[in-house]
N, C-alpha and C positions, 0 to 999 in steps of 0.2 A: 691282788693288784697293788695293795699298799706296800707289800714287801718289795715288789719290783720298783716302784717309784721311789722308795726310800734307799734303793741301792743302785742308782743309775751309774755311780762311779765304778761299779763292779762289772759293768757290761764290757765285753771284749769279744773278739773273734779271731779266727786264724787267717793266715795269708790267703788260703784257699777260699775261706768264707767271704773275705773282703772282695776277692776277685769275682766270686759267684754273684754277690750282691750288685757289684758294679755292672756286671753283664746283664743280670735280670732287669735292672732298672735303668740301664743306660746312664748310670750315675757318674757325674763328673767331679764329685766332692773329693778333696785330697785325703780327708780322714773319714773313713766309712763309719768307724765307731762313734765319733762325735756326731756325725749326721744321724745315726740311728738313735743315739741318746736324746737328741733334740726331738726326733719324731715320736719317741716314747713319751717324753715329757708333754708333748702337745697332742697326745693320742685322742682319737675319737671314742674308741672303746677297746677294752682289753678283756680277753677271755683266758682263764686258766683252765686248760683241759689236759688231763693226764700229766705228763712230765714237762709240758711246755706252756709258755705264755704265748698268746697270739695277739699282737698289737696292731690295731688298724688305725691308719692315719691317711686321710685323703683317699686315694685309690690304691694304696699299697698295704700289704700285711708283712709284719716282721715276726719271725719265729725265734723265740729265746728259750733256752733250757732253764727251767725254773730252779734247778739246784746249783748249776755252775755259773749261771748268768752269761753263758756263751750265746752270742748271736749266731744262729744256725744259718738263716737265709732271710731274704726279703724279696718280694716280687709283687707284681700287680695283682689286685684282687681278682679272683676268678671263681665262678660258682657252677656247680653241676645242677641242672634242673631235672627233677624226676617226679613221677606220679606220687601223690600223697598217700601215705599208708595210715591205717588206723592208729598206729603208735604216734603219728604226727599230730593227731587231732588236738592233743593237749596244748600245742603251740598256738592254736587258733585264738585263744583268749588274748595273747600278746599282739597278734597281727590284726585282730579286730580293733584293738585300741589304736595301733599305729595307722590304721586306715582312716581314722577320723581327721578331717582337714582342719588344720589350725592356721588361720591367716597370720601373716607376718605381723609381729607386735602383739598378738593376742596371747593370753595365758592358756596353756593346755588344760583341757578339762580334767577333773579327777578321774582316776582309773575306774571308780565305781560307776561311771557313766555307761560302761559296757553292760551293766546289769539292767539298764532300761529295756523293757520288753521289746520295744521297736528297734533296738540295736542288737540285743542278744539273740533275736530271731535268726540272725545271719550265721550263728554257730551252734545254736541249741540242738542237742542230739544229732550233731552233724554225722552223716554217713547212714542215717536211718531211712532216708527217703530218696525217691527218684530225683535225679538232677544234682545230687550231692557229689560233686566231682572237684578235685583239686590237684595242685602241683606245688612243690616246694623247691626253694633254692638252697643248696647245701654248699657252703664255702669249702673249696677244695682242700685248703691247708688244715683247717681246724675241724671240719666236719659239722660245724655249727649251722643250724638252719637260720638263714638270714632274711628270707622272704617267702611269701606264700600268695597264691591266687586260687580262688575257689568260686564255685557257683552253687546256687540253690534256686529252686522254684518255690518262691514264698511271696506272700502279700506284703512287700516291703517297698522301700523308696523307689526302686527301679523296676518294679513289676510291670510287665507288659501283658502277658497272658500265661496260661498254664502250660504252654509248650516251650516257653523261652526262659532258660536259666538266667538269673541275674548274677553278674560277676562282681567280685570284690578282690582287691589286690593291695598288698602293702609290703614294705621292707623295713627292716631296722634302720634308723636314721643314718648310721655310719656307712650303709651300703647302698645308699641312693646315688644316682648319677653314674653308676658303673656299668650300665647296660643290662643289669640283671632283670629289671622289670620287663624289658622287651622279651627276654628269653622266657620268662614266666608266662607272659601272655601268649606267645606263639605256641608254646608247649600245651597250654590249656586249650587253645583253639583246636589243636590236633586231637586232644582227648575228647573234646565235645563232639567233633566230627565223628570220631570212632564210636561214639555212643549214640549216634543218630540225630544229633541236634543240628539245625540249619542256621541258627542265629543265637546271639546272646545279647543281653541288655545290661545297662548299668545306670546309676544315678550319680551325678557329680555336681558340686556347687559351681555356679556360673563363673565365679572369680577364682576357681582353683586352676593353677597352671597345668594340672594334669589333663585338662580338656584337650590341649594341643597334642599331648602324648597319645591319647585315645584316638584322636583324629588321624594321626600318622599311622595308626594300626588299622584304620579302615572303619572306625565307628562314625556314625552320622547322627547329628542332633535331630530328634524326631518330635520333641515336645519341650516346652518350658513350663515349670510350675513352681509354686511355693511349697516348701516342706512344712512340717508341723510347727517349726519355730520361726518361720518367716523367711528363710533363706531361699534365694532364687536358684533353682536346680535345673540342669539339663537332663532329660532322659535321652540316652544314646543307644543305638542298636548297631551291632556288627553282624553283617551277613557272612556266614562262615564259608559259603561257596565262592566268595570273592577274595582273591589273593591280593596282597599289597606288596 
């Protein structure tokens, strides 16, 4: 990443590339290269994968050849949602951390917080028990896994009973607000139905804006309670035989 940021002046593209970027983004900028340089400078996240850099800024991704600094293309972020494979389980440590709600202005907790037994239970030995189901979002351009949603039947914050899997979801920060979360949830609902489950639960802090996201997807608040550190939480349940 540092190589790319140190060589912004080397970024260039072809006439064909500039036309493709204008078309993909409906871009009105006179100078596509200058526009891309600024987007790279203000990037949200950059992945170096194979021969390319993938630069994410807002709701777009810019693909740049790492050797020649040629801007290959740019287009809106899109992601393919698929069922989680055992090889994806290693990603759950990151997504467990990203699932922790951090109020505006608060300091994020240390990453070691995921080692707390009451948090780590959400991913410990994932795949080894009934109800361990999940889906991931794979960004189309880079193939990077940028989001995950999964369920477990565990005695945790959102536990309702031993027949109702509790759901967790998170995305890498740069990929929030792009509609990927909705895709993840709807795909996981299908997976749960296919596995014979009729509902799913979750726990969410009362002041978390995600409450409205869950309500739009058909979750209903069934209980309010204090968690172990005194936060006010909603327990929410989604009936899977009800479409929204």
